[in-house]
N, C-alpha and C positions, 0 to 999 in steps of 0.2 A: 347447786341451785336447782330448784324443783321445776321451774318453767311452767307452773300452773298445774302440774300433775304430781300427786304424791299418794303414798299409801299410809294408812294409819295402822301401826302394828299394836299399839297399846295406848293407854291413857297418858303415859309419860311422853309419848311422841306428840300428842295434842298439846300438852303443857309446854313442851319445848318449842313447838311451832308458834304458840301464842306469844312467847317471850322473845322470839328471834326478830331483830329489827328488819332483816331482809324480807321475811315472810309478812310481817306487819305492813311494810311499805308496799309490797306487791298486792296484798289483800285490800289496801286502801287507795290504790292508784286511781287516778281520774279515768272515767269511762267516756267522756264527752267527745273524744276524737273519732270514735267508731260508732256506727249505727248497728244495732242488733235487732233485726225485725222478728227474730224468733228467740224466745227465752225458755229454757227448760229448768224447772225448779223441783227440788225434792229435799227430803231430810233423811239423815242417817241418825238413828237413835243410839246413843252411847251411854255408858255408865261412866260418870266422872266423879273423882274424889275432890270435894271442895270443903274447906274448913273441917277436915277430919271426918266428913260423912260422904257416903257414896250416893250420888243423885243421878237420876235419869235426865239427860239433856238431849236436845235435838241439834245436830250440826246441819244448819240450813244452807243449801248449796244452790247457786245459780250458774247456769251455763248459757252463754249467748251464742247464737249463730249469726255471723256477720253477713253483709251483703255479698261477699264472695263465697259464702257457704262454709267458712271455717268456724269451728267451735272454739270458744275461749271460756275458761272458768272466770266468771265475773266476781265471785267472792264466796267466802264461807264465813258464817256467823253462828256462834252457839246461842241457842234460844232455850227458854225454860221448857218448851214443848213445841208441838206443832199447832199451837193456839193461834187464833186470829191476831192477837197482840204481837206474838213473836214474828209471824209472817209480815204483819204491817210494818213492824220495825225494820225487818230485812229489806222489804221493798222500798221503804223510805230512805234507807241507807244507800241502796243502789241508785235511787233517783238523785239523791244529794251528791253522789259522785259523778253524775252526768249521764246516767243511763237514759237513752231516748230512742225514738223510732221503733217501738215495739208494736208489731202487728198481731202476734199470737204468743200466748203463754201456754206451755205444755206442762201438765202436772198430773198427779193422781187426784183422787176425788176426796181428799181429806177436808172435813168441814172448815177448819180454821184457815186453811190455805185458800179454799174457794171464797170464803167471806172476805179475806184480805185482798184478793184480786178484784172483787167487785168494788 
């Protein structure tokens, strides 16, 4: 069990993680029981083989800091890129899972991410 922290060694690991029921359940767990006043978001750009082609995808990652000061990976989602649409989908997904109580979002200055936060 990964307990929220894992290393990606290659694309096969990403594909295995996406098809593992334990990882899927963890990545889609409810977030409504904990308040996360601080959320850190970023993307890891990966080359992923899909339908016989290699594509560039963004692994969008959210880390929350709870009221006791502990960090927790909120979720990881593959997006087409770091576009406003991908980040909006990511934030909507977190919100639908019950993410609440955010006072500050920490991120880089990527245009798509900034627009999605606004």
